[in-house]
C-alpha positions in Angstrom: -32.2 -13.6 12.4 -32.1 -9.8 13.1 -28.4 -10.0 13.8 -27.9 -11.7 10.4 -29.6 -8.8 8.6 -27.6 -6.2 10.6 -24.3 -7.9 9.9 -25.1 -8.2 6.2 -26.0 -4.5 6.1 -23.0 -3.4 8.0 -20.6 -5.5 5.9 -22.1 -4.1 2.7 -23.4 -0.7 3.8 -20.8 1.4 2.0 -21.5 -0.5 -1.3 -25.2 0.3 -0.9 -24.7 4.0 0.0 -21.9 5.1 -2.3 -24.0 5.0 -5.5 -26.3 7.6 -4.0 -23.5 10.1 -3.0 -23.2 11.6 -6.5 -26.8 12.8 -6.3 -26.1 14.8 -3.1 -24.8 18.3 -2.8 -23.9 17.8 0.9 -24.1 15.0 3.5 -25.2 15.5 7.1 -23.9 13.0 9.6 -24.8 12.9 13.3 -28.3 13.3 14.7 -29.8 9.9 15.5 -26.5 8.1 14.6 -26.0 6.5 18.0 -22.8 5.0 19.2 -22.9 1.4 18.0 -19.4 0.4 17.0 -20.5 -1.2 13.7 -22.4 1.9 12.7 -19.5 4.1 13.6 -17.2 2.0 11.6 -19.5 2.3 8.5 -19.8 6.0 9.0 -16.0 6.3 9.3 -15.7 4.6 5.9 -18.4 6.9 4.5 -16.5 10.0 5.7 -13.3 8.7 4.0 -15.3 8.1 0.8 -16.8 11.6 0.9 -13.3 13.0 1.6 -11.9 11.3 -1.5 -14.7 12.8 -3.6 -14.5 16.2 -1.9 -18.2 15.9 -0.9 -19.1 18.7 1.7 -20.1 17.4 5.1 -22.0 18.7 8.1 -21.3 16.8 11.3 -23.1 17.2 14.5 -24.4 15.3 17.6 -23.1 11.7 17.6 -21.1 12.5 14.5 -19.0 14.8 16.7 -18.5 11.9 19.1 -17.1 9.8 16.3 -14.7 12.6 15.3 -13.5 12.9 18.9 -12.7 9.2 18.8 -10.7 9.5 15.5 -9.7 13.1 14.6 -7.7 11.9 11.7 -10.9 11.3 9.8 -11.0 15.1 9.1 -7.3 15.6 8.5 -6.9 17.7 5.4 -10.7 17.7 4.8 -11.6 21.2 3.7 -15.4 20.9 3.1 -16.6 20.2 6.7 -18.8 22.1 9.0 -18.8 20.9 12.7 
């Protein structure tokens, strides 16, 4: 049963998160993120969404691990602090 809830969340996570982004001045990604591939996939999509809306990001810890796995996530992204 726990897997069902996790898969449901990971499949719909961006839809659940995106409505809140307009309320934020900046998004911090990294500390406590972990390295689960499903979570990293969702966070990659979240970064792309923030990039499209020009939302400033601060990325540290496991967020930096994600970036080392896919440096193109930050290509032409000007509002990022690593």
